C-alpha positions as a Python dict, from the first residue, in 0.01 Angstrom:
ca = {
    (1, 'X'): (0, 0, 0),
    (2, 'X'): (96, 361, -84),
    (3, 'X'): (362, 468, -327),
    (4, 'X'): (712, 511, -200),
    (5, 'X'): (841, 865, -162),
    (6, 'X'): (1041, 997, -457),
    (7, 'X'): (933, 734, -713),
    (8, 'X'): (585, 882, -795),
    (9, 'X'): (743, 1135, -1038),
    (10, 'X'): (947, 852, -1193),
    (11, 'X'): (655, 626, -1253),
    (12, 'X'): (589, 776, -1601),
    (13, 'X'): (963, 836, -1681),
    (14, 'X'): (1128, 584, -1906),
    (15, 'X'): (1501, 544, -1841),
    (16, 'X'): (1740, 632, -2118),
    (17, 'X'): (1937, 330, -2233),
    (18, 'X'): (2230, 551, -2323),
    (19, 'X'): (2371, 532, -1973),
    (20, 'X'): (2623, 249, -1960),
    (21, 'X'): (2709, 59, -1643),
    (22, 'X'): (3070, 185, -1656),
    (23, 'X'): (2947, 545, -1643),
    (24, 'X'): (2801, 493, -1297),
    (25, 'X'): (2994, 400, -986),
    (26, 'X'): (2787, 196, -730),
    (27, 'X'): (2860, 172, -363),
    (28, 'X'): (2672, -60, -132),
    (29, 'X'): (2606, 28, 226),
    (30, 'X'): (2371, -63, 503),
    (31, 'X'): (2030, 101, 518),
    (32, 'X'): (1926, 317, 801),
    (33, 'X'): (1592, 329, 986),
    (34, 'X'): (1353, 47, 1079),
    (35, 'X'): (1385, -295, 939),
    (36, 'X'): (1531, -509, 1210),
    (37, 'X'): (1781, -779, 1139),
    (38, 'X'): (1754, -756, 762),
    (39, 'X'): (1861, -387, 762),
    (40, 'X'): (2142, -453, 1010),
    (41, 'X'): (2297, -755, 821),
    (42, 'X'): (2260, -676, 457),
    (43, 'X'): (2414, -409, 236),
    (44, 'X'): (2094, -329, 49),
    (45, 'X'): (2125, 49, 25),
    (46, 'X'): (2303, 187, -289),
    (47, 'X'): (2485, 512, -348),
    (48, 'X'): (2525, 568, -725),
    (49, 'X'): (2747, 843, -879),
    (50, 'X'): (2739, 940, -1245),
    (51, 'X'): (3109, 984, -1320),
    (52, 'X'): (3078, 1234, -1608),
    (53, 'X'): (2837, 1483, -1429),
    (54, 'X'): (2904, 1408, -1064),
    (55, 'X'): (2532, 1353, -994),
    (56, 'X'): (2492, 1127, -690),
    (57, 'X'): (2184, 952, -545),
    (58, 'X'): (2130, 728, -247),
    (59, 'X'): (1849, 469, -261),
    (60, 'X'): (1744, 253, 30),
    (61, 'X'): (1366, 233, -21),
    (62, 'X'): (1360, -120, -165),
    (63, 'X'): (1452, -443, 28),
    (64, 'X'): (1698, -581, -233),
    (65, 'X'): (2023, -432, -356),
    (66, 'X'): (1932, -512, -714),
    (67, 'X'): (1596, -324, -698),
    (68, 'X'): (1780, -30, -538),
    (69, 'X'): (2043, -26, -814),
    (70, 'X'): (1771, -28, -1077),
    (71, 'X'): (1599, 263, -903),
    (72, 'X'): (1920, 453, -866),
    (73, 'X'): (2001, 417, -1241),
    (74, 'X'): (1647, 547, -1312),
    (75, 'X'): (1695, 842, -1071),
    (76, 'X'): (2026, 938, -1235),
    (77, 'X'): (1874, 918, -1583),
    (78, 'X'): (1585, 1135, -1460),
    (79, 'X'): (1819, 1396, -1311),
    (80, 'X'): (2038, 1401, -1619),
    (81, 'X'): (1723, 1463, -1832),
    (82, 'X'): (1613, 1750, -1593),
    (83, 'X'): (1962, 1898, -1617),
    (84, 'X'): (1946, 1876, -2002),
    (85, 'X'): (1604, 2042, -2005),
    (86, 'X'): (1720, 2322, -1773),
    (87, 'X'): (2027, 2383, -2004),
    (88, 'X'): (1796, 2397, -2307),
    (89, 'X'): (1558, 2639, -2130),
    (90, 'X'): (1844, 2868, -2033),
    (91, 'X'): (1980, 2863, -2393),
    (92, 'X'): (1635, 2940, -2529),
    (93, 'X'): (1590, 3238, -2292),
    (94, 'X'): (1939, 3364, -2376),
    (95, 'X'): (1859, 3345, -2750),
    (96, 'X'): (1526, 3529, -2687),
    (97, 'X'): (1717, 3804, -2497),
    (98, 'X'): (1959, 3851, -2784),
    (99, 'X'): (1661, 3868, -3026),
    (100, 'X'): (1557, 4191, -2875),
    (101, 'X'): (1910, 4341, -2891),
    (102, 'X'): (1944, 4342, -3268),
    (103, 'X'): (2153, 4635, -3394),
    (104, 'X'): (2097, 4818, -3721),
    (105, 'X'): (2359, 4780, -3990),
    (106, 'X'): (2513, 5052, -4211),
    (107, 'X'): (2254, 5181, -4463),
    (108, 'X'): (2322, 5153, -4833),
    (109, 'X'): (2117, 5457, -4927),
    (110, 'X'): (1985, 5749, -4725),
    (111, 'X'): (1669, 5932, -4835),
    (112, 'X'): (1590, 6287, -4705),
    (113, 'X'): (1274, 6488, -4691),
    (114, 'X'): (921, 6425, -4785),
    (115, 'X'): (1010, 6368, -5150),
    (116, 'X'): (1239, 6084, -5044),
    (117, 'X'): (1526, 6198, -5268),
    (118, 'X'): (1852, 6026, -5234),
    (119, 'X'): (2120, 6223, -5043),
}
């Protein structure tokens, strides 16, 4: 059996336990595609929305609703981590840009000529 699409990158990712159940809204719906009577009669697909960020995922790759909920929670945690990493990278590049724009302050002493005598 091959790996399911979309979960190969998540295989090494450990879900953050900071996401509470009340932070995610779950909706159950019927899966689409092949599957026969099981797909047509059960609400095994899950659409999960993280309320604070608005990130939404739809998972229908597993046969059971519980497995799809677990995978949806993992996907949301992964996307939140990716978003956090992107924000950190943007902040780091912004700080690097400002590093090269340092302005000189007002000098305390000014020296003139080759003898470097104070003015």
